[in-house]
N, C-alpha and C positions, 0 to 999 in steps of 0.2 A: 504494500500500500504506500502511496505517496505520489510524488510528482516526478516526471522524467527529468534526467540531468540536462537535457537540451531540448530545444524547440525544433521539431522537424518542419520543413516547409510543407505546404499542402501538396499532396501527390498530384501528378499531371492527370488531366481528365481529357476525355474525347472532346473534340470541338462541339459546341452547342448545336451547330447545324447538322451534326451527325446523331444527336441524341434527343432533340426536341422536335416532335412531330405533332400535327393536329389531325385528329380523326382517323388516320391510317398510317401504316408504315410505308415509306417510299421504296421503290425499287432502286437499290443502290448499285452502282457499277463497281466492278473490281477495282477500278482506279480510285473511286471515292473511299472504299474500304481501306485500300492500301495507304491513302493519304491520312486517314484518321489514325491508323495504326502507327504511321510514321511520326505523327504528332506525339503519341504516347511514348514511343521509343526514344525520340529526341529529348523529351522532357525528363524521362527517367535517367537517361545517360547524362544529361546536363546537371542533374542533381546528384549524380553518383549514388543513386538510391540503393541499388543492390550491393555495391561495394561497401558503403557505410553500414549496411545491415548485415554484411557477410551472408547474403541470402541467395546463393546460387544453388538450385536444386541439382543434386547429383544424378547422374545418368544411371539407369538400371543396367545390370549385366556387364558385359565387357566392352561397351561402347566407349570409344575414345572421346575425351573432352576436347572440343574445338573452340570453345568460347572462353574469353578472359573477361574481367570486369570492364574492360574498355569497349566491348561490343555485346555483352550480355545485358539485354534489356527486357522490357515488358513482354514483347511478342515471344521471345525465347522462354521466358519464365512461365508464361501461361501455357505455351505449347508443352513444356515439360510437365507442368502440373496436371494437365488433362491427358496428355498423350501417354503417360506412364501408368495411369490408374487402371486402364482397361486394355486388354490385348486387342480389342476390336472397338471401333467407335459405335457399335451397335447399341450398347447399353445407354450411352449418352444420347444418341439419336432417338431412342424410344422414350427417354425421360423428357426430352425437348418436345416431342410430338404429344405426349400426355399433357404438357403444359400449353398446348395450342400452337406450338412452333413446328409445323410440318414443313420440313425443308425440301420435300419432294424427292428425297433420296431413297431409292428402294433398298430395303434391308436385304441381307444375304438370304434370309429365309424366303422373302417374297421373290427374289431373283430366281431361286432354284425351284419354286413351286410351279 
């Protein structure tokens, strides 16, 4: 209990144009998604967020580490967080679909039926 030793700056956020919509979600292009992710990556790198937190997620198995804290940012962190939990994206896609986010991706089960 207590107070942190230092004040951390607010973490970077997606651009408002990428997160605030009225009445419906827009169809975003790959370029728009890439630009929003770049904003996040650049912000985390500028703050040296993961370096200061010493928060690089280790890779499972015998995969070689190719990232340093100079290029390890939000996209890589989230990819490791989600990508190593399940051997297949199937579980995550089913959970998203149950929450109303049908990405239109056929599951392995649907593909082979």
